[in-house]
MINU-678275 format. One record per atom (N, C-alpha, C, O): atom name; residue in one letter; y, x, z. Coordinates in steps of 0.02 Angstrom, whole numbers, always signed. Each point is the difference from the previous one (the first is absolute). Layout:
residues N
{migu CA	drengu A	v Y	u X	w Z} $
...
END
This chain:
residues 126
{migu N	drengu V	v -59	u +42	w +0} $
{migu CA	drengu V	v +59	u -42	w +0} $
{migu C	drengu V	v +62	u +44	w +0} $
{migu O	drengu V	v +4	u +49	w +37} $
{migu N	drengu Q	v +44	u -67	w -79} $
{migu CA	drengu Q	v +63	u +37	w -2} $
{migu C	drengu Q	v +58	u -49	w -5} $
{migu O	drengu Q	v -1	u -46	w -41} $
{migu N	drengu L	v +50	u +58	w +83} $
{migu CA	drengu L	v +63	u -37	w -3} $
{migu C	drengu L	v +55	u +51	w -15} $
{migu O	drengu L	v +12	u +45	w +40} $
{migu N	drengu Q	v +20	u -52	w -96} $
{migu CA	drengu Q	v +50	u +48	w -23} $
{migu C	drengu Q	v +69	u -32	w +4} $
{migu O	drengu Q	v +17	u -43	w -41} $
{migu N	drengu A	v +22	u +64	w +90} $
{migu CA	drengu A	v +68	u -26	w +8} $
{migu C	drengu A	v +50	u +42	w -38} $
{migu O	drengu A	v -8	u +61	w -5} $
{migu N	drengu S	v +58	u -94	w -22} $
{migu CA	drengu S	v +52	u +35	w -38} $
{migu C	drengu S	v +65	u -40	w +3} $
{migu O	drengu S	v +1	u -57	w +23} $
{migu N	drengu G	v +53	u +88	w -46} $
{migu CA	drengu G	v +63	u -35	w -4} $
{migu C	drengu G	v +51	u +19	w +52} $
{migu O	drengu G	v +57	u -23	w -3} $
{migu N	drengu G	v -76	u +65	w +50} $
{migu CA	drengu G	v +48	u +22	w +50} $
{migu C	drengu G	v +52	u +46	w -29} $
{migu O	drengu G	v -4	u +21	w -58} $
{migu N	drengu G	v +54	u -6	w +99} $
{migu CA	drengu G	v +53	u +45	w -23} $
{migu C	drengu G	v +60	u -3	w +46} $
{migu O	drengu G	v -3	u -26	w +56} $
{migu N	drengu L	v +57	u +54	w -80} $
{migu CA	drengu L	v +63	u +3	w +37} $
{migu C	drengu L	v +48	u -52	w -29} $
{migu O	drengu L	v +11	u -2	w -61} $
{migu N	drengu V	v +17	u -39	w +104} $
{migu CA	drengu V	v +46	u -52	w -22} $
{migu C	drengu V	v +56	u -8	w +51} $
{migu O	drengu V	v -10	u +13	w +59} $
{migu N	drengu Q	v +67	u -34	w -81} $
{migu CA	drengu Q	v +56	u -12	w +46} $
{migu C	drengu Q	v -9	u -67	w +35} $
{migu O	drengu Q	v -33	u -45	w -25} $
{migu N	drengu A	v +62	u +40	w +83} $
{migu CA	drengu A	v -1	u -63	w +37} $
{migu C	drengu A	v +27	u -56	w -44} $
{migu O	drengu A	v +50	u +7	w -34} $
{migu N	drengu G	v -86	u -64	w +37} $
{migu CA	drengu G	v +19	u -56	w -42} $
{migu C	drengu G	v -38	u -3	w -66} $
{migu O	drengu G	v +1	u -50	w -35} $
{migu N	drengu G	v -35	u +104	w +19} $
{migu CA	drengu G	v -37	u +4	w -62} $
{migu C	drengu G	v -69	u -31	w +4} $
{migu O	drengu G	v -18	u -30	w +51} $
{migu N	drengu S	v -20	u +38	w -104} $
{migu CA	drengu S	v -66	u -30	w -6} $
{migu C	drengu S	v -51	u +50	w -24} $
{migu O	drengu S	v +16	u +47	w -36} $
{migu N	drengu L	v -78	u -59	w +55} $
{migu CA	drengu L	v -58	u +36	w -25} $
{migu C	drengu L	v -58	u -49	w -7} $
{migu O	drengu L	v -3	u -50	w +36} $
{migu N	drengu R	v -42	u +66	w -81} $
{migu CA	drengu R	v -61	u -40	w -7} $
{migu C	drengu R	v -60	u +45	w +7} $
{migu O	drengu R	v -11	u +45	w -41} $
{migu N	drengu L	v -28	u -56	w +93} $
{migu CA	drengu L	v -60	u +38	w +10} $
{migu C	drengu L	v -59	u -35	w -33} $
{migu O	drengu L	v -3	u -61	w -4} $
{migu N	drengu S	v -44	u +101	w -21} $
{migu CA	drengu S	v -61	u -26	w -29} $
{migu C	drengu S	v -60	u +33	w +34} $
{migu O	drengu S	v +5	u +56	w +25} $
{migu N	drengu C	v -59	u -92	w -24} $
{migu CA	drengu C	v -62	u +27	w +28} $
{migu C	drengu C	v -57	u -22	w -45} $
{migu O	drengu C	v -18	u -59	w -2} $
{migu N	drengu A	v -11	u +106	w -34} $
{migu CA	drengu A	v -54	u -15	w -46} $
{migu C	drengu A	v -67	u +13	w +34} $
{migu O	drengu A	v -12	u +54	w +28} $
{migu N	drengu A	v -31	u -103	w -29} $
{migu CA	drengu A	v -65	u +5	w +33} $
{migu C	drengu A	v -56	u +11	w -50} $
{migu O	drengu A	v +2	u -28	w -55} $
{migu N	drengu S	v -50	u +68	w +75} $
{migu CA	drengu S	v -60	u +10	w -42} $
{migu C	drengu S	v -60	u +10	w +46} $
{migu O	drengu S	v +7	u +21	w +57} $
{migu N	drengu G	v -66	u -36	w -84} $
{migu CA	drengu G	v -61	u +10	w +38} $
{migu C	drengu G	v -17	u -57	w +48} $
{migu O	drengu G	v -46	u +7	w +40} $
{migu N	drengu L	v +83	u -61	w -45} $
{migu CA	drengu L	v -15	u -58	w +42} $
{migu C	drengu L	v +12	u -64	w -39} $
{migu O	drengu L	v +35	u +0	w -51} $
{migu N	drengu T	v -64	u -54	w +75} $
{migu CA	drengu T	v +12	u -65	w -32} $
{migu C	drengu T	v +66	u -27	w +27} $
{migu O	drengu T	v +3	u -30	w +54} $
{migu N	drengu F	v +49	u +42	w -92} $
{migu CA	drengu F	v +68	u -11	w +25} $
{migu C	drengu F	v +12	u -72	w +24} $
{migu O	drengu F	v +36	u -11	w +48} $
{migu N	drengu T	v -67	u -37	w -82} $
{migu CA	drengu T	v +14	u -70	w +15} $
{migu C	drengu T	v -31	u -25	w +64} $
{migu O	drengu T	v +12	u -57	w +19} $
{migu N	drengu I	v -52	u +98	w +15} $
{migu CA	drengu I	v -24	u -22	w +65} $
{migu C	drengu I	v +35	u +35	w +57} $
{migu O	drengu I	v -17	u -9	w +59} $
{migu N	drengu Y	v +67	u +50	w -77} $
{migu CA	drengu Y	v +37	u +37	w +51} $
{migu C	drengu Y	v +71	u -26	w +8} $
{migu O	drengu Y	v +36	u -11	w -49} $
{migu N	drengu H	v -18	u +2	w +112} $
{migu CA	drengu H	v +70	u -11	w +16} $
{migu C	drengu H	v +34	u +68	w +4} $
{migu O	drengu H	v -32	u +50	w +14} $
{migu N	drengu M	v +97	u -48	w -27} $
{migu CA	drengu M	v +35	u +63	w -3} $
{migu C	drengu M	v +60	u +1	w +46} $
{migu O	drengu M	v +33	u -51	w +12} $
{migu N	drengu G	v -19	u +111	w +14} $
{migu CA	drengu G	v +58	u +7	w +44} $
{migu C	drengu G	v +38	u +63	w -15} $
{migu O	drengu G	v -26	u +47	w -29} $
{migu N	drengu W	v +89	u -48	w +50} $
{migu CA	drengu W	v +43	u +60	w -1} $
{migu C	drengu W	v +21	u +15	w +71} $
{migu O	drengu W	v +20	u -44	w +38} $
{migu N	drengu F	v -27	u +107	w -20} $
{migu CA	drengu F	v +22	u +25	w +65} $
{migu C	drengu F	v +46	u +59	w -12} $
{migu O	drengu F	v +2	u +27	w -56} $
{migu N	drengu R	v +34	u -6	w +107} $
{migu CA	drengu R	v +42	u +59	w -6} $
{migu C	drengu R	v -1	u +40	w +64} $
{migu O	drengu R	v -16	u -26	w +54} $
{migu N	drengu Q	v +32	u +89	w -61} $
{migu CA	drengu Q	v -2	u +45	w +58} $
{migu C	drengu Q	v +53	u +54	w -7} $
{migu O	drengu Q	v +10	u +28	w -53} $
{migu N	drengu T	v +23	u -14	w +109} $
{migu CA	drengu T	v +47	u +55	w +4} $
{migu C	drengu T	v -26	u +50	w +51} $
{migu O	drengu T	v -40	u -19	w +43} $
{migu N	drengu P	v +60	u +82	w -48} $
{migu CA	drengu P	v -26	u +51	w +46} $
{migu C	drengu P	v +11	u -19	w +73} $
{migu O	drengu P	v +54	u -20	w +21} $
{migu N	drengu G	v -107	u +27	w +18} $
{migu CA	drengu G	v +3	u -13	w +71} $
{migu C	drengu G	v -6	u -73	w +19} $
{migu O	drengu G	v +3	u -17	w +59} $
{migu N	drengu K	v -11	u -26	w -108} $
{migu CA	drengu K	v -7	u -71	w +14} $
{migu C	drengu K	v -66	u -26	w -26} $
{migu O	drengu K	v -30	u +29	w -45} $
{migu N	drengu E	v +8	u -85	w +73} $
{migu CA	drengu E	v -62	u -30	w -23} $
{migu C	drengu E	v +12	u -35	w -67} $
{migu O	drengu E	v +55	u -21	w -18} $
{migu N	drengu R	v -109	u +15	w -19} $
{migu CA	drengu R	v +3	u -37	w -63} $
{migu C	drengu R	v +17	u -72	w +15} $
{migu O	drengu R	v -29	u -30	w +45} $
{migu N	drengu E	v +75	u +1	w -84} $
{migu CA	drengu E	v +20	u -69	w +13} $
{migu C	drengu E	v -10	u -43	w -62} $
{migu O	drengu E	v +4	u +23	w -57} $
{migu N	drengu F	v -16	u -86	w +71} $
{migu CA	drengu F	v -13	u -49	w -52} $
{migu C	drengu F	v +65	u -15	w -37} $
{migu O	drengu F	v +54	u -5	w +30} $
{migu N	drengu V	v -60	u -4	w -96} $
{migu CA	drengu V	v +57	u -18	w -41} $
{migu C	drengu V	v -11	u -69	w -33} $
{migu O	drengu V	v +40	u -46	w +10} $
{migu N	drengu A	v -94	u +40	w -49} $
{migu CA	drengu A	v -12	u -62	w -36} $
{migu C	drengu A	v -74	u -3	w -18} $
{migu O	drengu A	v -34	u +51	w -4} $
{migu N	drengu A	v +9	u -112	w -9} $
{migu CA	drengu A	v -69	u -9	w -19} $
{migu C	drengu A	v -6	u -61	w -45} $
{migu O	drengu A	v +42	u -44	w -1} $
{migu N	drengu I	v -97	u +44	w -38} $
{migu CA	drengu I	v -12	u -54	w -47} $
{migu C	drengu I	v -74	u -15	w -2} $
{migu O	drengu I	v -41	u +47	w +1} $
{migu N	drengu N	v +23	u -110	w -4} $
{migu CA	drengu N	v -71	u -15	w -1} $
{migu C	drengu N	v -30	u +12	w -69} $
{migu O	drengu N	v +37	u +17	w -46} $
{migu N	drengu W	v -101	u -25	w +39} $
{migu CA	drengu W	v -35	u +19	w -61} $
{migu C	drengu W	v +26	u -36	w -61} $
{migu O	drengu W	v +2	u +28	w -55} $
{migu N	drengu S	v +18	u -91	w +62} $
{migu CA	drengu S	v +22	u -39	w -57} $
{migu C	drengu S	v +74	u +7	w -15} $
{migu O	drengu S	v +24	u -18	w -54} $
{migu N	drengu G	v +13	u +45	w +102} $
{migu CA	drengu G	v +72	u +5	w -9} $
{migu C	drengu G	v +39	u -61	w +25} $
{migu O	drengu G	v +61	u -1	w -4} $
{migu N	drengu V	v -97	u -48	w +29} $
{migu CA	drengu V	v +33	u -62	w +22} $
{migu C	drengu V	v +36	u +10	w +66} $
{migu O	drengu V	v +55	u -27	w +10} $
{migu N	drengu N	v -85	u +64	w +35} $
{migu CA	drengu N	v +29	u +9	w +67} $
{migu C	drengu N	v +27	u +70	w +9} $
{migu O	drengu N	v -33	u +49	w -14} $
{migu N	drengu T	v +95	u -46	w +36} $
{migu CA	drengu T	v +32	u +64	w +14} $
{migu C	drengu T	v +28	u +1	w +71} $
{migu O	drengu T	v +16	u -52	w +28} $
{migu N	drengu Y	v -11	u +112	w -1} $
{migu CA	drengu Y	v +22	u +9	w +69} $
{migu C	drengu Y	v +47	u +60	w +2} $
{migu O	drengu Y	v -10	u +50	w -35} $
{migu N	drengu Y	v +61	u -55	w +77} $
{migu CA	drengu Y	v +50	u +53	w +4} $
{migu C	drengu Y	v +19	u +16	w +72} $
{migu O	drengu Y	v -1	u -44	w +43} $
{migu N	drengu A	v +16	u +107	w -31} $
{migu CA	drengu A	v +30	u +18	w +64} $
{migu C	drengu A	v +71	u -26	w +1} $
{migu O	drengu A	v +33	u -6	w -52} $
{migu N	drengu A	v -9	u -10	w +111} $
{migu CA	drengu A	v +67	u -29	w +7} $
{migu C	drengu A	v +54	u +45	w -28} $
{migu O	drengu A	v +50	u -24	w -27} $
{migu N	drengu Y	v -60	u +89	w +33} $
{migu CA	drengu Y	v +53	u +47	w -20} $
{migu C	drengu Y	v +4	u +10	w -76} $
{migu O	drengu Y	v +46	u +34	w -23} $
{migu N	drengu V	v -92	u -64	w -16} $
{migu CA	drengu V	v +5	u +5	w -72} $
{migu C	drengu V	v +3	u -68	w -34} $
{migu O	drengu V	v +13	u -5	w -60} $
{migu N	drengu K	v -24	u -48	w +98} $
{migu CA	drengu K	v -2	u -67	w -29} $
{migu C	drengu K	v +67	u -16	w -32} $
{migu O	drengu K	v +53	u +10	w +31} $
{migu N	drengu G	v -55	u -36	w -91} $
{migu CA	drengu G	v +61	u -15	w -37} $
{migu C	drengu G	v +24	u +57	w -44} $
{migu O	drengu G	v +43	u -10	w -43} $
{migu N	drengu R	v -69	u +70	w +55} $
{migu CA	drengu R	v +20	u +58	w -40} $
{migu C	drengu R	v -58	u +27	w -42} $
{migu O	drengu R	v +11	u +23	w -56} $
{migu N	drengu F	v -72	u -28	w +83} $
{migu CA	drengu F	v -59	u +26	w -35} $
{migu C	drengu F	v -42	u -58	w -25} $
{migu O	drengu F	v -2	u -53	w +31} $
{migu N	drengu T	v -33	u +64	w -88} $
{migu CA	drengu T	v -46	u -49	w -27} $
{migu C	drengu T	v -64	u +34	w -20} $
{migu O	drengu T	v +0	u +48	w -38} $
{migu N	drengu I	v -56	u -74	w +63} $
{migu CA	drengu I	v -65	u +26	w -19} $
{migu C	drengu I	v -31	u -47	w -52} $
{migu O	drengu I	v +8	u -61	w +4} $
{migu N	drengu S	v -42	u +91	w -52} $
{migu CA	drengu S	v -33	u -39	w -52} $
{migu C	drengu S	v -61	u +39	w -24} $
{migu O	drengu S	v -8	u +58	w +17} $
{migu N	drengu R	v -34	u -90	w -56} $
{migu CA	drengu R	v -58	u +34	w -27} $
{migu C	drengu R	v -16	u -26	w -69} $
{migu O	drengu R	v +16	u -57	w -18} $
{migu N	drengu D	v -48	u +100	w -21} $
{migu CA	drengu D	v -24	u -18	w -67} $
{migu C	drengu D	v -74	u +15	w +0} $
{migu O	drengu D	v -21	u +58	w -8} $
{migu N	drengu N	v -19	u -109	w +17} $
{migu CA	drengu N	v -73	u +11	w +5} $
{migu C	drengu N	v -30	u +23	w -65} $
{migu O	drengu N	v -53	u +31	w -1} $
{migu N	drengu A	v +84	u -46	w -54} $
{migu CA	drengu A	v -25	u +23	w -65} $
{migu C	drengu A	v +8	u +75	w -7} $
{migu O	drengu A	v -37	u +32	w -38} $
{migu N	drengu K	v +85	u -3	w +74} $
{migu CA	drengu K	v +13	u +72	w -4} $
{migu C	drengu K	v -18	u +36	w +64} $
{migu O	drengu K	v +14	u +60	w +7} $
{migu N	drengu N	v -46	u -95	w +40} $
{migu CA	drengu N	v -21	u +31	w +63} $
{migu C	drengu N	v +58	u +37	w +35} $
{migu O	drengu N	v -8	u +56	w +24} $
{migu N	drengu T	v +65	u -89	w -23} $
{migu CA	drengu T	v +59	u +33	w +26} $
{migu C	drengu T	v +39	u -46	w +46} $
{migu O	drengu T	v +5	u -60	w -12} $
{migu N	drengu V	v +21	u +89	w +65} $
{migu CA	drengu V	v +44	u -36	w +46} $
{migu C	drengu V	v +68	u +34	w -1} $
{migu O	drengu V	v +4	u +61	w -9} $
{migu N	drengu F	v +48	u -101	w +17} $
{migu CA	drengu F	v +68	u +26	w -6} $
{migu C	drengu F	v +40	u -15	w +64} $
{migu O	drengu F	v -16	u -47	w +37} $
{migu N	drengu L	v +66	u +87	w -26} $
{migu CA	drengu L	v +48	u -14	w +54} $
{migu C	drengu L	v +69	u +11	w -29} $
{migu O	drengu L	v +22	u +57	w -10} $
{migu N	drengu Q	v +13	u -111	w -3} $
{migu CA	drengu Q	v +69	u +4	w -23} $
{migu C	drengu Q	v +45	u +4	w +61} $
{migu O	drengu Q	v +0	u -44	w +43} $
{migu N	drengu M	v +40	u +97	w -39} $
{migu CA	drengu M	v +42	u +12	w +57} $
{migu C	drengu M	v +73	u -1	w -22} $
{migu O	drengu M	v +22	u +43	w -38} $
{migu N	drengu N	v +14	u -92	w +63} $
{migu CA	drengu N	v +71	u -8	w -16} $
{migu C	drengu N	v +43	u +11	w +62} $
{migu O	drengu N	v -25	u -3	w +56} $
{migu N	drengu R	v +89	u +15	w -67} $
{migu CA	drengu R	v +48	u +10	w +55} $
{migu C	drengu R	v -28	u +50	w +51} $
{migu O	drengu R	v -1	u -13	w +60} $
{migu N	drengu L	v -22	u +68	w -85} $
{migu CA	drengu L	v -30	u +51	w +43} $
{migu C	drengu L	v +50	u +28	w +49} $
{migu O	drengu L	v +60	u +6	w -14} $
{migu N	drengu E	v -86	u +10	w +73} $
{migu CA	drengu E	v +40	u +27	w +54} $
{migu C	drengu E	v -27	u +68	w +20} $
{migu O	drengu E	v -59	u +13	w -10} $
{migu N	drengu P	v +100	u +31	w +39} $
{migu CA	drengu P	v -26	u +65	w +23} $
{migu C	drengu P	v -60	u -7	w +46} $
{migu O	drengu P	v -44	u +44	w +1} $
{migu N	drengu E	v +41	u -98	w +37} $
{migu CA	drengu E	v -56	u -10	w +46} $
{migu C	drengu E	v -66	u -15	w -37} $
{migu O	drengu E	v -53	u +2	w +31} $
{migu N	drengu D	v +57	u -15	w -96} $
{migu CA	drengu D	v -61	u -11	w -39} $
{migu C	drengu D	v -32	u +66	w -23} $
{migu O	drengu D	v -54	u +0	w -29} $
{migu N	drengu T	v +87	u +55	w +43} $
{migu CA	drengu T	v -27	u +65	w -18} $
{migu C	drengu T	v -66	u +12	w +35} $
{migu O	drengu T	v -4	u -3	w +61} $
{migu N	drengu A	v -48	u +18	w -100} $
{migu CA	drengu A	v -67	u +9	w +28} $
{migu C	drengu A	v -48	u +17	w -57} $
{migu O	drengu A	v +18	u -3	w -59} $
{migu N	drengu V	v -79	u +21	w +78} $
{migu CA	drengu V	v -55	u +3	w -48} $
{migu C	drengu V	v -32	u -69	w -1} $
{migu O	drengu V	v -19	u -26	w +52} $
{migu N	drengu Y	v +13	u -2	w -110} $
{migu CA	drengu Y	v -29	u -66	w -8} $
{migu C	drengu Y	v -72	u +5	w -25} $
{migu O	drengu Y	v -15	u +36	w -47} $
{migu N	drengu Y	v -28	u -73	w +81} $
{migu CA	drengu Y	v -72	u +1	w -16} $
{migu C	drengu Y	v -23	u -70	w -20} $
{migu O	drengu Y	v +20	u -50	w +30} $
{migu N	drengu C	v -62	u +47	w -81} $
{migu CA	drengu C	v -34	u -63	w -15} $
{migu C	drengu C	v -70	u +3	w +29} $
{migu O	drengu C	v -29	u +53	w +9} $
{migu N	drengu A	v +2	u -111	w +5} $
{migu CA	drengu A	v -65	u -4	w +32} $
{migu C	drengu A	v -35	u -64	w -21} $
{migu O	drengu A	v +31	u -49	w -20} $
{migu N	drengu A	v -98	u +50	w +24} $
{migu CA	drengu A	v -41	u -57	w -21} $
{migu C	drengu A	v -47	u -21	w +57} $
{migu O	drengu A	v -26	u +42	w +36} $
{migu N	drengu V	v +17	u -106	w -30} $
{migu CA	drengu V	v -44	u -27	w +51} $
{migu C	drengu V	v -34	u -63	w -27} $
{migu O	drengu V	v +28	u -37	w -40} $
{migu N	drengu S	v -90	u +27	w +63} $
{migu CA	drengu S	v -37	u -61	w -18} $
{migu C	drengu S	v -25	u -31	w +65} $
{migu O	drengu S	v -51	u +20	w +27} $
{migu N	drengu V	v +88	u -68	w -2} $
{migu CA	drengu V	v -17	u -35	w +61} $
{migu C	drengu V	v +6	u -75	w -11} $
{migu O	drengu V	v +39	u -21	w -42} $
{migu N	drengu P	v -77	u -19	w +81} $
{migu CA	drengu P	v +2	u -73	w -11} $
{migu C	drengu P	v +64	u -34	w +23} $
{migu O	drengu P	v +19	u -51	w -29} $
{migu N	drengu K	v +14	u +76	w +78} $
{migu CA	drengu K	v +60	u -31	w +27} $
{migu C	drengu K	v +58	u +48	w -6} $
{migu O	drengu K	v +24	u +27	w +49} $
{migu N	drengu F	v -2	u -17	w -110} $
{migu CA	drengu F	v +53	u +48	w -13} $
{migu C	drengu F	v +65	u -19	w +35} $
{migu O	drengu F	v +39	u +43	w +20} $
{migu N	drengu S	v -28	u -108	w -12} $
{migu CA	drengu S	v +61	u -23	w +32} $
{migu C	drengu S	v +6	u +25	w +72} $
{migu O	drengu S	v +54	u +1	w +28} $
{migu N	drengu E	v -110	u +18	w +2} $
{migu CA	drengu E	v +0	u +26	w +68} $
{migu C	drengu E	v -3	u +76	w +3} $
{migu O	drengu E	v +7	u +29	w +53} $
{migu N	drengu A	v -19	u +3	w -111} $
{migu CA	drengu A	v -14	u +72	w +1} $
{migu C	drengu A	v +50	u +41	w -40} $
{migu O	drengu A	v -1	u +62	w +3} $
{migu N	drengu Y	v +45	u -95	w -40} $
{migu CA	drengu Y	v +38	u +37	w -51} $
{migu C	drengu Y	v +44	u +56	w +29} $
{migu O	drengu Y	v +13	u +49	w -35} $
{migu N	drengu G	v +9	u -55	w +95} $
{migu CA	drengu G	v +45	u +49	w +28} $
{migu C	drengu G	v -33	u +57	w +39} $
{migu O	drengu G	v +33	u +45	w +24} $
{migu N	drengu D	v -99	u -48	w -19} $
{migu CA	drengu D	v -37	u +49	w +40} $
{migu C	drengu D	v -28	u +54	w -45} $
{migu O	drengu D	v -47	u -11	w -38} $
{migu N	drengu S	v +76	u +70	w +41} $
{migu CA	drengu S	v -20	u +54	w -45} $
{migu C	drengu S	v -73	u +20	w +12} $
{migu O	drengu S	v -33	u +25	w -47} $
{migu N	drengu D	v +7	u -35	w +107} $
{migu CA	drengu D	v -69	u +19	w +14} $
{migu C	drengu D	v -51	u -42	w -39} $
{migu O	drengu D	v -57	u +19	w -7} $
{migu N	drengu R	v +79	u -77	w -17} $
{migu CA	drengu R	v -46	u -45	w -35} $
{migu C	drengu R	v -9	u +20	w -74} $
{migu O	drengu R	v -46	u -23	w -33} $
{migu N	drengu Y	v +91	u +65	w +8} $
{migu CA	drengu Y	v -2	u +18	w -71} $
{migu C	drengu Y	v -51	u +55	w -12} $
{migu O	drengu Y	v -4	u +49	w +36} $
{migu N	drengu A	v -35	u -59	w -89} $
{migu CA	drengu A	v -56	u +45	w -13} $
{migu C	drengu A	v +19	u +59	w -44} $
{migu O	drengu A	v -26	u +55	w +8} $
{migu N	drengu Y	v +72	u -65	w -54} $
{migu CA	drengu Y	v +18	u +52	w -48} $
{migu C	drengu Y	v +75	u +10	w -1} $
{migu O	drengu Y	v +39	u -47	w +5} $
{migu N	drengu W	v -20	u +110	w -13} $
{migu CA	drengu W	v +71	u +19	w +1} $
{migu C	drengu W	v +17	u +45	w -59} $
{migu O	drengu W	v -41	u +41	w -21} $
{migu N	drengu G	v +102	u -50	w -4} $
{migu CA	drengu G	v +25	u +45	w -51} $
{migu C	drengu G	v +30	u +63	w +33} $
{migu O	drengu G	v +0	u +6	w +61} $
{migu N	drengu Q	v +25	u +39	w -103} $
{migu CA	drengu Q	v +23	u +64	w +25} $
{migu C	drengu Q	v +72	u -2	w +24} $
{migu O	drengu Q	v +23	u +47	w +32} $
{migu N	drengu G	v +13	u -100	w -47} $
{migu CA	drengu G	v +69	u -6	w +22} $
{migu C	drengu G	v +50	u +24	w -52} $
{migu O	drengu G	v -14	u +44	w -40} $
{migu N	drengu T	v +72	u -75	w +41} $
{migu CA	drengu T	v +55	u +20	w -44} $
{migu C	drengu T	v +64	u +0	w +41} $
{migu O	drengu T	v +14	u -47	w +37} $
{migu N	drengu Q	v +25	u +101	w -44} $
{migu CA	drengu Q	v +60	u +9	w +41} $
{migu C	drengu Q	v +58	u -42	w -27} $
{migu O	drengu Q	v +15	u +2	w -60} $
{migu N	drengu V	v +17	u -38	w +105} $
{migu CA	drengu V	v +61	u -36	w -16} $
{migu C	drengu V	v +55	u +27	w +45} $
{migu O	drengu V	v -7	u +0	w +61} $
{migu N	drengu T	v +60	u +23	w -91} $
{migu CA	drengu T	v +57	u +26	w +37} $
{migu C	drengu T	v +63	u -37	w -20} $
{migu O	drengu T	v +18	u -3	w -59} $
{migu N	drengu V	v +15	u -26	w +108} $
{migu CA	drengu V	v +61	u -38	w -12} $
{migu C	drengu V	v +58	u +37	w +33} $
{migu O	drengu V	v +2	u +9	w +61} $
{migu N	drengu S	v +45	u +11	w -102} $
{migu CA	drengu S	v +58	u +37	w +26} $
{migu C	drengu S	v +57	u -48	w +16} $
{migu O	drengu S	v +8	u -52	w -32} $
{migu N	drengu S	v +31	u +71	w +82} $
{migu CA	drengu S	v +56	u -44	w +20} $
{migu C	drengu S	v +64	u +16	w -36} $
{migu O	drengu S	v +51	u -32	w +11} $
END
């Protein structure tokens, strides 16, 4: 299984980035997907998640209204559109995959995710 995240970079505050995560080696349509982020010295934190069909999405309070998660099951890819970026959004962003029966209860728990990508750096300058 491989999750390849891309799309990170350096952007000014107020700008936008779109992250992508291409999955291979798994049956993508049975996996729910999540995005997490981590900064040095801090624990990995939940950002957004989407269920296998794309119907249900979940967001952390600090990104709701600014970030949008989506997926294209035909291309085995999940996206994170990040708008109105803030310096506090600076982190390494990771995509992850999980297959659990009650995703609505598990989406924010990083320990429940089975597969992780390598991360992509997002830096927002003030």
